[in-house]
C-alpha positions in Angstrom: 1.0 4.3 -4.7 0.7 4.3 -8.6 -0.3 6.6 -10.6 -3.7 5.9 -13.3 -5.7 7.9 -15.5 -9.1 7.7 -15.1 -11.7 9.4 -17.9 -15.1 10.4 -16.9 -17.7 11.8 -19.1 -18.7 14.8 -17.4 -17.3 17.4 -14.9 -20.4 16.4 -12.5 -19.0 12.9 -12.7 -15.6 14.2 -11.9 -16.8 16.0 -8.7 -18.9 13.0 -7.4 -15.6 10.5 -7.8 -13.1 13.0 -6.3 -15.5 14.0 -3.7 -15.9 10.4 -2.5 -12.3 9.6 -2.9 -11.4 12.5 -0.4 -14.2 11.8 1.9 -13.2 8.2 2.2 -9.1 9.2 2.3 -10.1 11.6 5.2 -11.9 9.2 7.0 -9.0 6.6 6.6 -6.5 9.3 7.9 -8.6 10.4 10.8 -8.2 6.6 11.9 -4.5 6.6 12.4 -3.7 10.5 13.3 -5.5 13.0 15.5 -5.5 15.8 12.5 -6.1 15.9 8.8 -4.9 19.3 7.0 -6.3 19.9 3.7 -5.5 22.7 1.3 -8.3 23.5 -0.8 -8.3 25.8 -4.5 -11.0 27.1 -6.3 -12.5 27.1 -9.5 -15.6 25.3 -11.4 -14.3 21.6 -10.9 -13.0 22.3 -7.5 -16.5 23.9 -6.6 -19.0 21.3 -8.0 -16.9 18.6 -5.9 -16.9 21.1 -2.8 -20.8 20.8 -3.1 -21.1 17.1 -3.7 -18.2 16.6 -0.7 -20.7 18.6 1.3 -23.6 16.8 0.7 -21.7 13.5 1.3 -20.1 14.4 4.2 -23.3 16.1 6.0 -24.8 14.2 8.7 -22.1 11.5 8.1 -21.2 9.8 11.2 -17.9 8.6 9.8 -16.2 12.3 9.7 -15.0 13.8 12.7 -15.4 17.7 12.0 -14.5 18.2 15.7 -11.1 19.9 15.3 
């Protein structure tokens, strides 16, 4: 794992990128373990990301939300 800085122009750009990365990571983890635990926080940027994540995950057959 490595650290890098990603600069984005708007809050919505941040929400889009983070939501896509979160969805990809959850799907990746679901392939190797039965449960994926997630701790969420609030705030304007976080709430924008949650909305984008919900839009991306809705109807996505790749995400298992059964547990």
